[in-house]
PADRENSE-580090 format. One line per field, with one value per atom (N, C-alpha, C): x, z, y; residue number from 1. Coordinates in pm, 1 decimal. Each point is the difference from the previous one (the first is absolute). Example, Ala and Ser with C-alpha at 12.3 -4.5 7.8 and 13.67 -1.06 7.14 Angstrom:
residues 2
c1	(1319.0_-89.0_90.0_-35.0_82.0_-77.0)
c3	(780.0_0.0_0.0_-72.0_6.0_73.0)
c2	(-569.0_119.0_120.0_105.0_119.0_109.0)
nr	(1_1_1_2_2_2)
This chain:
residues 292
c1	(3194.4_-44.6_-108.0_-43.6_-195.6_45.9_-72.3_47.6_-115.3_-22.3_-106.5_36.1_-126.3_45.9_74.2_28.5_59.2_126.0_104.0_117.8_30.2_120.6_30.5_87.2_-25.0_61.4_121.1_119.3_100.6_58.9_57.6_62.6_141.2_71.5_171.0_45.5_129.3_76.1_60.2_28.8_146.1_65.2_137.8_95.1_18.5_61.2_-14.0_80.5_60.9_80.8_-37.3_-130.4_-126.3_47.5_52.9_22.3_-97.7_-10.8_-88.6_43.9_-58.5_34.0_-66.7_97.9_-33.1_-56.9_97.5_-3.8_-182.0_-3.3_-136.9_-82.1_65.4_-165.6_-4.9_117.3_0.6_-70.2_-0.3_-105.0_-138.4_-32.6_-115.2_-43.3_25.7_-31.0_-36.5_39.4_19.7_-122.9_6.3_-131.9_-131.3_1.6_-130.6_-48.8_114.8_-71.7_-69.6_124.5_-59.9_-143.8_-21.2_-135.3_-120.7_40.6_-65.6_-120.6_108.9_-26.5_-21.7_-47.9_-29.2_53.3_148.5_63.2_62.2_150.0_69.6_-62.6_32.6_16.1_69.2_150.7_91.0_68.2_-4.6_-4.7_-115.4_-76.2_-95.3_-10.2_-120.7_3.5_36.2_-62.3_57.8_159.1_42.3_139.5_79.3_-57.4_95.3_103.3_-96.0_146.8_34.7_-64.2_-17.6_171.4_9.4_109.3_80.2_9.0_113.0_135.5_120.1_36.3_-39.7_57.4_-57.2_108.0_92.8_105.8_-59.1_-75.7_-93.3_-56.4_-89.9_-152.2_59.9_116.7_51.5_-22.0_65.2_93.1_-143.4_-79.6_-149.9_-83.3_17.2_-104.0_90.6_86.1_61.8_27.7_10.3_-5.5_-125.3_-124.8_-118.4_-72.7_38.1_-16.4_107.6_145.1_80.9_-19.5_-69.2_-34.6_-118.0_-134.7_-101.2_25.8_81.6_43.2_-134.7_-90.1_-112.1_-113.0_35.1_-143.9_-86.5_-10.8_-110.6_33.0_-112.4_38.5_32.9_140.7_58.2_-55.4_-71.0_-5.6_85.9_82.7_44.6_-32.9_24.9_-64.7_106.7_-16.9_124.5_-65.1_-43.7_-52.2_84.6_4.3_67.7_-80.5_70.5_-64.9_11.5_94.1_62.8_-23.0_-74.9_-42.2_128.2_120.9_85.8_99.2_12.6_20.2_-79.2_-172.2_-53.7_-14.7_27.6_42.1_172.1_112.5_115.7_-20.8_-84.5_5.0_-79.5_-89.5_-160.4_103.3_86.6_73.9_102.2_83.2_78.0_-98.3_-109.4_-103.0_6.3_-60.5_-9.6_144.9_92.2_132.6_74.2_-83.5_6.4_-65.2_-118.4_-85.2_-138.7_-14.0_-139.5_-117.3_-122.9_-81.4_-86.8_-1.4_-79.7_70.8_-52.8_30.0_-151.2_62.2_-141.4_33.3_-94.7_46.7_-126.4_64.4_-53.4_2.1_-97.3_7.5_130.9_66.6_86.5_-86.3_105.4_-89.6_-13.1_102.0_-4.7_-60.2_26.4_-10.7_-169.4_-86.1_-126.5_-14.5_21.1_-39.6_-106.5_-87.7_-108.6_17.8_-181.7_-30.7_102.2_3.0_97.1_145.2_48.2_129.7_40.4_-132.2_14.0_-36.8_-63.8_25.0_104.7_96.5_122.6_55.7_55.7_96.6_-33.3_-130.4_-12.4_15.1_-22.9_-16.3_156.4_69.9_142.8_98.2_-80.0_69.2_-58.8_-108.7_-41.5_33.2_26.1_67.1_144.2_42.0_171.9_39.0_-153.8_15.9_-66.5_61.2_-103.5_-75.0_7.7_-85.2_-57.2_-118.3_-120.5_23.8_-104.4_10.9_-167.2_33.9_-74.6_9.3_-124.5_26.4_-26.0_7.8_-5.9_-13.0_-174.4_-113.4_19.9_57.7_31.6_-40.4_-107.6_-28.2_84.3_-16.9_16.4_161.3_95.5_138.6_32.9_-66.0_51.0_-37.9_-118.4_-72.9_-5.8_-104.6_-32.4_-100.5_-93.0_-102.3_-35.0_59.6_-38.8_-162.1_-116.1_-107.9_-18.1_-110.8_-56.1_24.3_-71.4_44.7_119.5_105.1_118.4_37.4_-12.4_53.1_-15.6_-110.2_-84.0_55.6_85.5_65.3_120.7_32.7_165.0_-1.6_-175.7_46.8_-35.8_13.8_-1.0_161.4_116.2_137.5_73.7_64.4_29.9_109.4_-59.4_121.8_-71.5_-83.5_-59.2_-119.3_-19.5_-118.3_-8.1_41.6_-15.2_8.6_-106.5_-3.5_-7.9_56.6_-9.5_-48.2_-146.5_-67.6_3.3_58.1_-42.5_-49.5_-101.7_-82.2_-107.3_0.6_-66.0_-230.3_32.9_-125.2_-63.8_-24.0_-43.4_-53.3_-112.4_-98.2_86.1_166.7_53.1_69.2_-21.3_19.9_-63.1_-160.5_-113.0_3.5_47.0_22.0_183.0_32.2_110.8_32.8_-112.5_-11.9_-125.9_-26.2_-131.5_101.8_79.9_71.9_55.5_86.1_108.9_-66.9_-107.5_-25.9_58.6_2.1_122.0_95.1_105.8_116.3_83.5_-16.2_74.9_-62.2_81.0_7.9_-18.0_-85.9_28.4_40.8_97.0_46.8_-57.2_-44.5_-71.7_166.4_-26.2_90.8_-47.3_-120.5_-119.5_-66.9_-90.1_-120.5_-0.7_95.3_4.7_-101.9_-87.3_-112.8_-90.6_-66.7_-134.3_110.3_91.8_59.1_-5.3_27.3_-30.8_-114.1_-126.1_-94.4_-67.0_77.7_-5.0_47.4_124.9_11.5_156.5_102.8_129.3_48.6_123.5_35.0_142.3_24.1_112.3_-26.2_125.3_0.4_165.5_47.6_80.4_58.9_39.4_-9.3_98.4_12.3_40.0_25.0_-106.9_-24.5_109.1_-42.9_103.2_114.0_54.4_104.8_47.1_-155.1_28.0_-89.3_-55.9_-120.8_13.5_89.5_-20.5_-114.8_55.2_-102.5_-196.4_13.0_-134.6_-71.4_96.1_-58.8_7.2_26.9_-6.4_-104.2_-30.7_-92.9_-159.0_30.1_-119.0_-59.6_169.4_-124.3_-31.8_105.8_-26.6_-162.3_-32.8_-164.5_-83.6_8.5_-104.6_21.3_105.1_-46.9_-49.9_13.6_-42.5_-106.6_-73.9_-175.7_-8.6_87.4_19.2_-108.3_-29.9_-13.6_84.8_58.7_135.1_70.8_17.9_86.6_-45.1_-154.9_-39.0_51.5_13.4_32.0_158.3_39.6_160.5_40.8_-40.3_-13.5_-65.8_-111.0_-8.7_114.2_28.5_99.3_114.0_83.5_89.3_-17.0_-147.5_20.7_50.9_15.0_83.3_80.7_134.0_120.7_24.6_-142.5_9.2_-37.2_-59.7_3.3_59.0_81.6_106.5_145.7_-18.0_134.4_-27.5_-137.8_-56.0_67.6_36.3_11.0_136.2_22.4_107.2_151.8_-22.7_104.9_17.9_-73.0_6.6_130.4_138.3_103.7_19.3_0.3_56.5_-64.6_-120.9_-109.8_61.6_42.0_-48.8_211.5_46.7_111.0_15.9_-43.9_-41.0_-73.6_-95.2_-67.9_78.9_105.6_88.0_67.6_88.8_92.5_-124.1_-58.6_-105.7_-68.4_21.2_-29.7_152.8_109.5_116.0_70.2_-31.7_61.8_55.9_89.0_44.7_53.2_-61.2_48.6_75.2_42.2_62.2_-95.8_46.0_-105.5_12.2_-100.2_-28.4_138.6_-51.6_161.6_-114.7_118.3_-87.9_-22.1_-81.0_-66.7_-70.3_-62.8_-76.0_71.1_-89.6_45.9_-50.5_65.5_-88.0_-177.0_-6.9_-179.3_56.4_-123.1_-16.9_-40.8_31.2_-66.1_-77.9_-156.3_-105.4_-107.5_123.3_-119.7_70.6_201.5_25.3_-99.0_-71.7_-26.1_-171.5_-63.9_-121.9_27.1_83.6_89.4_-16.1_114.0_58.3_-201.0_-85.8_-122.1_-79.7_39.8_-118.1_108.8_131.0_32.0_33.4_-48.8_7.9_-155.4_-102.1_-145.6_-6.1_88.4_41.0_61.1_45.2_45.2_164.3_66.0_153.7_44.2_107.3_95.5_113.8_-29.5_18.4_104.4_120.1_145.1_-15.2_73.8_-32.8_68.7)
c3	(8229.2_6.8_-103.1_67.3_-41.6_3.2_-129.2_-35.5_57.5_87.6_25.8_55.0_5.7_56.7_-62.1_100.2_-108.9_-61.2_-119.6_-21.8_-21.9_-23.9_-11.6_-106.3_-133.1_-97.1_-41.9_68.8_70.0_-162.3_77.5_-43.6_-7.5_-82.3_-8.9_53.5_92.6_34.9_-84.9_9.1_-100.7_90.7_-25.0_54.8_-83.5_53.4_-54.2_-126.8_-45.2_-119.2_-124.7_70.4_-116.3_72.6_95.1_9.9_94.9_-33.1_118.9_159.9_34.0_147.3_103.3_42.5_55.8_156.4_31.1_168.6_29.2_-89.9_-6.5_-5.5_-88.9_-38.6_127.8_33.0_145.1_125.3_23.0_105.4_-71.3_-128.2_-51.4_39.3_-35.1_56.1_173.3_50.5_144.6_18.3_-38.2_19.4_-14.9_-149.1_-56.9_90.2_48.4_40.2_196.7_58.8_86.4_36.0_-104.5_-44.6_-47.1_30.8_-72.8_-85.5_-99.2_-145.5_-10.9_-51.6_-54.3_-96.5_-42.1_-96.7_-105.3_-54.9_-82.8_-166.2_-87.4_-134.7_-79.1_39.3_-94.3_-144.8_-66.2_-163.8_-36.9_-32.2_-71.2_-37.5_-82.6_-71.6_93.7_136.2_82.4_45.0_-0.9_31.3_-133.3_-93.8_-112.1_-61.3_-14.5_-18.1_-159.8_-64.6_-133.0_-41.2_99.6_39.1_46.8_19.9_108.7_-145.1_62.3_-37.3_32.1_-74.9_45.8_138.8_-8.9_131.7_132.0_-63.1_134.1_57.0_-116.9_39.8_94.1_-46.1_138.6_106.8_14.4_102.3_118.3_-84.2_64.0_106.6_-120.1_31.7_120.8_7.6_89.8_152.9_9.6_77.8_93.8_-99.4_75.3_44.0_-94.7_90.7_122.0_5.1_108.6_110.0_-25.0_161.7_4.8_-99.7_110.3_63.9_-17.8_60.1_47.1_-118.2_24.6_103.3_81.6_40.4_-44.0_-166.4_-97.6_-123.8_-60.5_-129.9_-115.7_-39.9_-149.7_-155.6_-59.2_-126.0_-90.3_-63.5_-93.5_-154.2_3.9_-187.8_-54.9_-127.9_-74.6_-152.2_-33.5_-153.3_-82.6_-182.6_-68.9_-182.2_-7.8_-165.3_-100.2_74.7_-72.2_56.0_17.4_92.6_107.6_-111.0_61.7_84.4_-17.0_113.5_127.5_-3.7_109.3_31.3_-21.6_45.9_94.2_-68.5_40.3_163.2_-55.4_163.6_99.9_-34.1_69.2_63.7_-32.4_121.3_30.4_-15.8_86.8_117.7_-25.1_107.0_99.3_-44.2_68.8_80.5_-90.7_109.7_123.8_-60.1_167.6_83.6_-39.4_131.7_-0.5_-132.9_-27.2_86.8_-19.7_31.8_-121.3_-77.0_-117.8_-131.2_-80.1_-151.7_-59.2_-7.5_-32.0_-199.5_-127.8_-109.7_-33.7_-84.1_-112.4_-114.6_-98.2_-158.1_-52.0_-87.6_-80.4_-37.6_4.1_3.3_-114.6_-109.1_-123.0_-152.6_18.3_-100.7_24.6_46.6_9.8_-36.4_87.3_-69.1_18.5_-121.0_29.4_105.2_34.7_96.7_22.4_-120.5_-6.5_31.1_-46.5_81.0_108.7_58.5_162.0_42.0_-51.8_67.5_-5.6_-149.4_26.2_114.2_-0.3_38.2_195.6_44.3_124.9_54.3_-70.1_-21.9_90.9_-173.3_28.7_153.8_52.0_89.5_121.2_14.3_134.3_24.1_-141.8_37.0_4.6_-15.6_38.8_133.9_115.6_94.8_138.4_121.5_84.2_109.3_-39.7_72.1_-70.8_79.0_-67.5_-120.1_-64.7_-105.5_34.9_-40.0_14.3_-139.9_-72.0_-101.5_7.2_-81.5_43.2_-133.6_12.5_-110.6_-10.6_-34.3_-63.6_-104.9_-78.2_-113.1_-10.9_37.1_-10.3_15.8_35.2_-33.1_-81.4_7.7_-73.0_-168.4_-9.5_-119.8_-27.8_106.2_-58.2_171.2_-62.1_136.7_-8.1_185.6_-43.4_27.0_-82.2_11.6_105.5_60.1_124.8_-66.9_-156.1_-90.1_52.8_-31.0_-26.2_127.0_80.5_122.1_36.5_-28.8_72.0_-53.9_-137.6_-43.1_52.5_49.9_60.8_123.1_51.1_160.9_-11.1_-105.3_-51.6_40.7_-1.1_1.6_172.5_4.3_177.7_-2.0_100.0_31.9_-85.5_-44.5_-48.3_142.1_102.2_78.0_39.8_-28.2_59.2_-150.7_33.1_-144.8_114.3_-64.9_18.8_-83.6_4.7_-116.3_89.7_-122.8_-16.2_-110.4_-74.3_-104.7_55.8_126.4_50.7_-10.5_0.0_19.3_65.9_95.0_129.7_-54.4_-107.2_-63.6_-5.2_-71.3_-57.3_104.4_132.3_152.8_-25.2_-0.6_-16.8_-126.2_-80.6_-169.0_46.7_25.9_50.7_78.8_102.6_105.3_-56.5_-86.0_-30.9_-148.1_-37.8_-148.7_74.6_118.2_64.3_83.8_51.4_50.4_168.5_24.7_134.9_-21.0_-115.8_-7.0_31.9_-29.8_-25.0_153.2_15.6_165.0_-91.0_11.2_-60.9_123.4_-65.7_52.7_-101.6_96.2_-97.3_-7.3_-134.4_-3.8_28.9_-12.8_16.0_93.6_71.7_104.3_41.4_121.3_77.6_67.9_49.8_78.5_-80.1_-74.6_-138.0_18.5_-57.6_-34.7_99.8_112.4_90.6_27.7_-0.7_12.8_-101.1_-144.5_-106.0_6.0_70.5_26.7_-11.8_3.2_43.2_89.0_17.3_110.7_18.0_-101.8_57.4_-69.5_36.5_-72.0_-77.3_-109.6_16.9_-23.5_83.1_58.0_-96.9_-31.4_-16.4_144.1_56.3_110.9_81.2_54.0_104.4_44.3_-165.5_51.9_91.4_-18.8_89.1_123.1_-2.3_140.5_-40.4_110.1_-8.0_67.2_123.5_108.5_-56.4_-50.3_-52.6_-78.2_-111.4_-118.3_78.7_57.6_85.1_100.3_59.4_117.0_-122.3_-106.1_-89.1_-52.2_-13.7_-49.5_206.9_62.4_146.5_11.0_16.9_63.1_-126.5_-78.4_-138.3_49.6_-16.3_-17.3_159.8_107.3_106.5_91.3_-137.7_61.5_63.7_6.7_131.7_-42.0_-187.8_-65.2_27.4_47.7_-14.9_-148.8_-88.6_-35.0_-146.3_-16.0_-95.2_40.5_138.1_44.1_-20.0_0.5_23.5_-204.1_-71.8_-150.6_-23.5_10.8_-37.8_36.3_128.7_57.9_-111.2_-11.1_-122.6_-115.2_-34.2_-147.5_-127.7_91.7_-5.7_-68.9_97.1_-42.8_-87.5_-35.3_-103.0_-107.8_18.6_-148.0_-54.3_96.6_22.8_-134.4_51.7_-42.1_-105.8_-77.9_-76.9_-165.9_16.4_-143.7_-91.5_-97.3_-97.2_91.8_87.7_72.2_151.7_-12.0_169.2_24.8_-93.3_47.1_82.1_-36.7_41.1_72.0_14.0_98.4_175.5_-61.5_165.7_23.9_-56.5_71.6_18.5_-31.6_73.8_75.7_16.2_142.9_126.2_8.2_22.2_48.2_-101.4_56.4_117.3_-12.2_42.9_175.4_9.7_157.6_42.9_-58.9_77.7_-55.6_-67.7_-82.6_-137.7_-45.4_-147.2_-21.2_-137.0_-39.7_-158.0_2.8_-151.3_-60.0_-130.3_-150.8_-64.6_-83.3_-119.4_-86.3_-57.2_-129.6_-107.2_-77.4_-149.8_-89.9_-90.9_-14.4_90.5_101.9_104.6_72.0_-3.4_87.8_143.3_49.6_146.6_1.5_96.0_-4.3_-1.6_-151.9_-32.4_169.9_12.5_133.2_46.6_-144.4_15.3_59.7_-19.4_24.8_153.5_30.2_148.2_91.7_-81.7_98.2_97.3_-154.3_24.7_112.1_-0.4_63.5_167.4_-33.9_139.2_96.5_-64.5_15.9_74.7_-95.8_54.4_144.2_-9.3_77.3_162.2_-46.5_133.6_75.7_-134.7_39.4_53.3_-29.5_62.5_166.2_35.6_113.5_3.9_-129.4_29.1_-10.8_101.8_1.0_-112.0_-44.3_-150.4_-8.7_-1.6_-83.5_-81.6_-20.8_-89.8_-133.4)
c2	(8977.1_126.2_62.2_54.6_67.0_175.7_4.3_205.3_54.2_110.6_66.9_115.1_103.8_105.9_116.2_143.9_80.0_-0.3_-19.6_-12.0_94.3_80.8_114.6_-17.8_45.2_11.4_110.0_-89.6_140.4_108.8_66.9_76.3_-32.8_44.7_-19.7_138.7_17.1_97.0_26.9_123.8_38.5_113.8_4.9_117.2_92.2_76.0_164.6_-29.8_-98.8_13.3_-109.5_-48.7_-88.4_-132.3_-92.2_-119.9_-41.5_-130.3_-81.5_44.8_-8.3_36.9_-112.3_-117.1_-118.5_35.2_131.5_-39.0_45.7_156.8_51.1_-115.9_-83.5_-82.0_-151.0_12.2_-102.9_13.9_219.0_54.4_-2.3_23.8_19.2_-194.7_-46.6_-157.8_-18.9_72.1_-61.5_91.4_115.1_156.5_-94.2_-60.4_-36.5_-139.4_-65.9_-127.6_74.9_69.1_38.1_84.8_72.0_51.6_-107.7_-120.9_-105.2_-57.1_47.1_-59.7_-170.7_-42.1_-154.9_-60.0_106.3_-104.5_146.0_-38.6_125.8_-83.4_91.7_-34.1_105.0_-16.9_94.3_-55.3_114.9_-35.4_29.1_52.3_29.3_101.9_51.9_109.9_132.8_-10.7_118.0_2.5_-134.3_8.5_18.0_57.8_38.4_-132.7_-114.4_-111.2_13.0_106.7_-1.4_98.6_38.9_114.7_-74.0_-115.3_-75.5_-72.0_-26.2_-112.1_-101.4_-119.0_-127.2_-31.6_27.9_-43.0_112.5_130.1_151.1_-126.0_-68.7_-103.6_-69.0_-84.1_-102.4_87.5_97.3_19.2_81.2_30.8_34.9_-66.4_-139.9_-102.7_-60.1_-51.1_-24.6_67.9_132.6_73.4_-10.0_-4.9_23.5_-153.0_-67.3_-194.0_4.2_26.3_18.1_93.4_86.9_94.4_-48.5_-36.1_-72.0_-63.4_-122.5_-108.6_-92.4_-26.8_-80.1_54.5_110.6_122.6_-5.6_0.5_57.7_-106.4_-5.2_-75.5_145.3_-53.6_35.1_-16.2_59.0_-30.1_80.1_-37.6_58.0_28.4_129.9_23.1_-94.3_-21.5_-83.7_28.5_100.5_-18.5_11.7_-14.8_21.4_15.5_37.9_-43.0_-113.3_-53.1_-155.3_-103.9_-76.3_-134.6_-59.8_-32.9_-59.8_106.7_120.2_112.3_-6.1_-36.6_50.2_-135.1_-129.9_-76.4_-33.6_128.3_-38.7_87.4_72.9_122.7_-70.1_-78.9_-56.3_-129.6_-64.5_-91.0_54.3_153.6_33.4_31.4_41.9_120.9_-211.3_-64.4_-89.5_-112.5_49.2_-42.0_92.1_113.2_100.5_-15.3_-73.4_-24.6_101.2_-16.0_106.6_-147.2_78.1_-30.2_-79.9_82.0_4.7_120.6_-22.5_114.5_78.2_105.3_37.8_41.1_-2.7_23.1_81.4_120.6_43.5_-61.9_31.0_-65.9_95.5_-98.5_74.6_172.5_82.7_164.6_31.5_-76.2_47.9_-40.9_-92.8_-107.4_-38.8_80.8_2.9_-199.6_-86.1_-133.5_-39.8_-128.6_-44.9_-101.8_-22.6_-95.8_-129.2_-10.7_-179.4_55.2_89.3_6.7_76.1_74.2_-51.1_-78.0_-79.5_-168.1_-50.3_2.3_-56.9_81.2_116.4_84.1_-43.0_39.1_-19.9_-146.0_-86.6_-138.5_-88.1_62.0_-21.7_69.4_98.2_53.5_-91.3_-11.3_-83.6_-113.6_-80.1_-123.6_-35.1_123.9_25.0_38.7_-6.1_58.2_-121.8_32.8_-72.8_109.5_108.2_81.9_61.1_42.2_78.6_95.2_46.3_74.3_102.3_164.9_39.3_83.4_-35.8_71.5_187.5_96.2_113.9_81.8_20.0_9.8_165.0_123.5_132.7_12.5_24.5_23.1_146.9_99.3_129.8_18.5_-103.0_5.9_-136.8_-92.8_-112.6_-49.2_147.4_-19.7_-165.0_-59.2_-133.0_-8.0_-49.6_15.5_-188.7_-58.5_-149.7_58.8_-110.4_-14.8_-146.0_35.4_-68.4_-167.5_24.7_-163.8_-65.2_99.7_-7.4_-86.9_57.2_0.8_-92.6_-89.3_-79.6_-119.8_-14.3_-100.8_44.6_72.5_12.9_-63.7_44.7_-78.0_-158.0_-13.5_-176.1_-89.9_105.9_-15.1_-16.2_-49.6_-30.3_90.3_50.3_119.6_183.2_0.9_88.0_2.6_70.6_3.2_123.6_130.9_92.5_96.6_153.7_75.8_143.6_109.3_117.8_54.7_83.7_45.6_150.9_74.6_153.8_49.0_-52.6_-11.2_141.6_125.5_29.5_-48.6_-156.1_-17.8_-80.6_24.0_-60.7_-169.5_32.2_-136.9_-104.5_69.8_-117.6_-118.2_21.1_-44.1_-134.6_39.0_-121.9_-67.2_59.7_-72.5_-112.8_49.4_-97.1_-58.1_-12.6_-106.0_-106.8_64.9_-111.0_-85.0_38.7_-55.7_-83.0_25.3_-67.0_-156.5_36.4_-136.7_8.6_70.1_16.6_-41.0_-31.1_-5.2_102.7_128.8_172.8_45.8_60.5_116.0_151.9_96.6_99.5_104.8_96.6_131.9_117.8_62.2_138.7_88.6_78.4_118.4_100.6_26.6_130.1_-52.7_85.5_38.4_-115.8_-29.7_-133.2_-43.7_138.2_-56.8_-60.3_48.8_-51.1_-131.5_-28.8_-119.3_-120.8_38.3_-110.3_-43.3_112.2_-44.7_-89.6_-20.6_-94.9_-80.4_-45.9_-89.4_-5.4_106.6_13.9_-70.6_-37.5_-19.8_119.6_53.8_84.5_166.1_48.3_135.1_14.2_10.8_52.8_157.0_12.7_141.6_113.4_133.1_100.1_85.8_24.8_101.6_-82.2_-97.2_-79.5_44.1_50.1_26.5_141.3_58.6_159.9_-44.6_-28.3_-76.5_-181.8_-21.4_-138.9_-110.3_112.6_-73.1_66.9_82.0_34.6_-120.1_-22.8_-103.7_-150.2_-13.2_-134.1_48.5_54.3_0.1_10.8_77.3_-8.6_-136.0_-93.3_-132.2_-37.9_-35.9_-60.5_34.8_116.9_50.9_-56.5_-13.1_-27.5_-172.6_-70.9_-158.4_-39.1_77.3_-29.9_34.0_49.9_0.6_130.3_66.4_131.1_125.9_-14.0_115.6_128.4_2.2_113.6_-24.6_-33.6_-6.8_115.1_16.6_95.7_156.5_-18.9_162.7_3.5_-100.1_28.3_-10.5_-62.8_13.8_154.9_66.2_113.3_81.0_2.7_115.6_-36.0_-110.5_-1.0_-24.7_24.7_34.5_139.7_116.6_91.0_-23.2_-58.2_-35.7_-134.5_-97.0_-80.2_67.8_104.4_38.8_105.8_7.1_121.5_-83.6_-147.7_-66.8_-81.8_32.5_-135.3_70.3_91.0_74.3_-16.5_67.0_-42.2_16.9_83.2_77.8_-118.1_-139.6_-53.0_-25.8_-50.5_0.6_147.1_109.3_161.5_5.8_0.6_42.4_-91.6_-127.2_-114.8_62.3_16.2_57.4_129.0_57.8_157.2_25.4_-70.9_-73.7_-50.3_-34.0_-75.5_105.0_94.9_102.3_92.7_-5.7_67.7_-23.6_-104.6_-91.7_12.8_30.2_-66.9_-89.4_-110.0_-128.8_52.9_92.8_32.1_-125.0_-59.1_-91.4_11.9_111.8_70.8_39.9_35.3_44.0_-145.8_30.3_-123.4_-4.9_-113.2_-29.0_113.8_62.6_49.7_-112.1_20.2_133.5_49.9_-61.4_51.3_126.3_72.1_127.7_13.1_103.7_43.8_34.0_-7.1_29.9_139.0_32.8_159.5_60.8_124.6_115.1_4.7_19.0_16.8_-185.4_-86.9_-123.0_-33.8_58.9_-31.2_84.5_126.9_102.9_-166.3_29.0_-98.9_-94.8_-75.6_-136.7_53.5_110.5_39.2_21.3_78.8_11.3_-149.2_-101.5_-129.4_-69.2_8.6_-41.4_58.7_132.5_63.0_-28.9_8.2_-49.0_-136.2_-100.2_-109.6_-42.8_147.1_37.4_-39.4_-23.4_-54.9_172.2_-62.0_98.5_40.9_89.6_52.4_119.9_-37.2_84.2_77.0_86.8_90.3_-62.5)
nr	(1_1_1_2_2_2_3_3_3_4_4_4_5_5_5_6_6_6_7_7_7_8_8_8_9_9_9_10_10_10_11_11_11_12_12_12_13_13_13_14_14_14_15_15_15_16_16_16_17_17_17_18_18_18_19_19_19_20_20_20_21_21_21_22_22_22_23_23_23_24_24_24_25_25_25_26_26_26_27_27_27_28_28_28_29_29_29_30_30_30_31_31_31_32_32_32_33_33_33_34_34_34_35_35_35_36_36_36_37_37_37_38_38_38_39_39_39_40_40_40_41_41_41_42_42_42_43_43_43_44_44_44_45_45_45_46_46_46_47_47_47_48_48_48_49_49_49_50_50_50_51_51_51_52_52_52_53_53_53_54_54_54_55_55_55_56_56_56_57_57_57_58_58_58_59_59_59_60_60_60_61_61_61_62_62_62_63_63_63_64_64_64_65_65_65_66_66_66_67_67_67_68_68_68_69_69_69_70_70_70_71_71_71_72_72_72_73_73_73_74_74_74_75_75_75_76_76_76_77_77_77_78_78_78_79_79_79_80_80_80_81_81_81_82_82_82_83_83_83_84_84_84_85_85_85_86_86_86_87_87_87_88_88_88_89_89_89_90_90_90_91_91_91_92_92_92_93_93_93_94_94_94_95_95_95_96_96_96_97_97_97_98_98_98_99_99_99_100_100_100_101_101_101_102_102_102_103_103_103_104_104_104_105_105_105_106_106_106_107_107_107_108_108_108_109_109_109_110_110_110_111_111_111_112_112_112_113_113_113_114_114_114_115_115_115_116_116_116_117_117_117_118_118_118_119_119_119_120_120_120_121_121_121_122_122_122_123_123_123_124_124_124_125_125_125_126_126_126_127_127_127_128_128_128_129_129_129_130_130_130_131_131_131_132_132_132_133_133_133_134_134_134_135_135_135_136_136_136_137_137_137_138_138_138_139_139_139_140_140_140_141_141_141_142_142_142_143_143_143_144_144_144_145_145_145_146_146_146_147_147_147_148_148_148_149_149_149_150_150_150_151_151_151_152_152_152_153_153_153_154_154_154_155_155_155_156_156_156_157_157_157_158_158_158_159_159_159_160_160_160_161_161_161_162_162_162_163_163_163_164_164_164_165_165_165_166_166_166_167_167_167_168_168_168_169_169_169_170_170_170_171_171_171_172_172_172_173_173_173_174_174_174_175_175_175_176_176_176_177_177_177_178_178_178_179_179_179_180_180_180_181_181_181_182_182_182_183_183_183_184_184_184_185_185_185_186_186_186_187_187_187_188_188_188_189_189_189_190_190_190_191_191_191_192_192_192_193_193_193_194_194_194_195_195_195_196_196_196_197_197_197_198_198_198_199_199_199_200_200_200_201_201_201_202_202_202_203_203_203_204_204_204_205_205_205_206_206_206_207_207_207_208_208_208_209_209_209_210_210_210_211_211_211_212_212_212_213_213_213_214_214_214_215_215_215_216_216_216_217_217_217_218_218_218_219_219_219_220_220_220_221_221_221_222_222_222_223_223_223_224_224_224_225_225_225_226_226_226_227_227_227_228_228_228_229_229_229_230_230_230_231_231_231_232_232_232_233_233_233_234_234_234_235_235_235_236_236_236_237_237_237_238_238_238_239_239_239_240_240_240_241_241_241_242_242_242_243_243_243_244_244_244_245_245_245_246_246_246_247_247_247_248_248_248_249_249_249_250_250_250_251_251_251_252_252_252_253_253_253_254_254_254_255_255_255_256_256_256_257_257_257_258_258_258_259_259_259_260_260_260_261_261_261_262_262_262_263_263_263_264_264_264_265_265_265_266_266_266_267_267_267_268_268_268_269_269_269_270_270_270_271_271_271_272_272_272_273_273_273_274_274_274_275_275_275_276_276_276_277_277_277_278_278_278_279_279_279_280_280_280_281_281_281_282_282_282_283_283_283_284_284_284_285_285_285_286_286_286_287_287_287_288_288_288_289_289_289_290_290_290_291_291_291_292_292_292)
């Protein structure tokens, strides 16, 4: 299976008591697929994986995989600070039927390049499904350099990377360093990244506008020259969801469009009123039916 296109980095719905809301998650998966997404990535940063227990992470993974039922690929976020735990969670995802896993580096220990090679290699060697590296220096306190990723691309099963460095030139650097062994997914700036050679977008805004995110990819790679206009249209929403309050903003936006998924878990708080008003203006500009 080849991963390509706009993949939604999924929110995790919570109910009024703060528990994981699996019925809402199942409905969300169907809606995303009906809107044309090319793939789903639950339990990433936007999915609040650090705020879930191991049992809750397994329940979310199983629900998304089962509900998707092979209609689109599902990559499960399986990051952990301890290598053995990352292996165990990744093996569990594979056993549940995941098509791949996504791994951010250990996010507290600030590992060296040598330690990162051991960490990612051990996880990849424990699996028969692909590993997508997740480079997000703003949250993980580690920047996976192109040179390091080039070395990791020589490991069987490590064949994808989501790069959220905000440096579009990094796409070119990664492709050169990996010599055809790695497919790059953008974490920011999808249109420019597609032009540089990225073949996918790990999309936060797709939680709110999955069709627009998918169409931007389709209309960019098909040579129709419509992708840029769609991207410019979506940029205000992309930027509004890209700050420190990205989880709160995404969940607030979903409530505004009539798809409530609960509040984020503490210590995250609901989106402040001033930010919510700005977000509501953007959603109206995009022509979405916005609820108070």
